[in-house]
N, C-alpha and C positions, 0 to 999 in steps of 0.2 A: 692586135695586141693579144687576143686570145690564142692565136696561132703560136706566138712566142711562148706563152705559158704552157700550152699543150706540148710543144716541142721540148721545152725544158723538162717537163714532167717525164716524158718518154725517155729522154737521154739520161736523166738522173736516177730514175727508179726502175724502169723496165729493162733497159739495156744491160745493167749489171746482173740481172737475174739470168739472162741468157749466158753470160760469161761464166757465172757460177755453175751453171748446168753442164758446161763442157768438161769432159774428162781430161785431166792432165796426165800426159804420159810421163813415165819415169825416165830419168836420164840413166845412162849406163851405171854411174856411181850409185845413184839412188836404188837402182835395181839390185846391184850387188849387196847393198846394205839390207834391203828388204829380204833378199834370199837367205841371208844369214839368220834372220829371225823367224821367217815363215816361208820355207821353200815351196814354190808353185811352178807349174809350167809357164813359159814366157812366149808372148807374141812380140817380136822385136821388129819395128819398122825402120828400115834403112832408107833414108831420104836425103834430098838436097834442097837448098833454099830456092833454086831456080825451077824445080819440078812442080808443075801445076797439078798433076795427078797426086803427087805426094801431099800437097796442101788439101786437096779434096778428101784424101784418105784420112788425114788427121782430123779434119772437121767432122767427118762421118763417125769417128770414134766416140765423140761426145754423145751421140745418140745411142750408142751400143753399151753404155755404162753398166746397166743392170744385167745384160746378157754375158758380159765378159768378167764377171766377178770372181770366177774360179781360176783365173790366170792373171799374171802381171802383163800389162801392156806398156812397152817401153819404146823409145825412139832414139835414133842415133843419126846425126848428120854425117854422111859418108865423106864429106869434104871438110870436116872439122880440122882445125890446126892444133887442137889440144892433144897433149900426150895423155893416154888412157891406160890405167892399170886394169887389165882384165884377166882374172884368174891367175894373178901373180906374174903376169908378163906385161911389159910396157910396149904399147903400140903408138906410133906417131904418124904424122902426115907424110905422104910420099908425093913430092911435086913431079909433074909431067910438063915441064916448060915453065913459062913465066907466070901464067895465071890459072893453071889447072893442076889437078892432082886428085888423089884419093887417100883416105885414111887406111893404114895398114890393117886396122881392126875390121873395117868394112870388107876389105878383101878376104880376110880370114873367114869372116862370118858368111859371106856370099859363096865362098868356095869357087869351084870351076863352073858351076851351073849358070850363074847370072851376073851380068854387069850392068843391068838397067835399074831404073827407079820408077816407082817404089818397089822395094823387095822386102818381103816378109820372111823373117828367119824364126823358126820355131825351135825353142830350147827346152830341154827337159829340166827337172829339178836340180840337176848338177851343172846346169848351164852348158850342156853339150848340144851341138846342133843336131836336130832331128830331121828337119825338112826345110825347103826353101819354096817360096811362091813369088814369082816375079809378076809385077804389074798391079793394077788397081783391083781390089777385091770388093765385090758387092756385099752389102750387109749380110745377106743369108749365107754367102760363102764364108765370110769372116766368122759368123756364129758357128757354122758347121766345123770349120777348122779348129776353132777353140774347143768345141765339144770333143772332137776326135783327139786332140792333144791331151785333154784331161782324162779321157777314157784310156789312153795309152799308158798312163802312169800307173 
C-alpha cells in the first residue's frame, strides 16, 4: 500500500515539475508575433514526427533554457499540412505521393544545402536565413552557435 502512495506522490507532484522545467519552443506564428515586439536572432528547428534525433534534440533544449536566452528558439514540423503565412507569403504542404510530402516553407528555409532532419536554420532579426546546420547538435555546439549568432548581430 505504501508503494501505491509513493507512486501517486511521484506522479502527482514531482513529474509536473520536470514538465514545467522544459523549454517550450515557439511555433512559426508565435515567433513572428514575438519578433514584432522584441526582435532577436532565431534558432529554428525543422523536424518531423517520425525523426528520433529530432525528438532528442527537442528534449535537450529544455536543459539549455538559461544558455539560450538571447535568441528565440522555435520549431517547425517540416511535414505540417497547415498553410503558414511567413513574411507576408503563404506556404503550404507539397504532397509527394499518397502518404509523403514536405511543407513549402521547410523547403524554402532549408535551401539547397540540406534535406535531412533535424535541420537547424539560423535567422537574423529580420528573419532572413543566415546559416543551416544539418543533424543533431550536441549541447556545447548549440551554445556556441547561439553565441555566434548573437555576436553576428
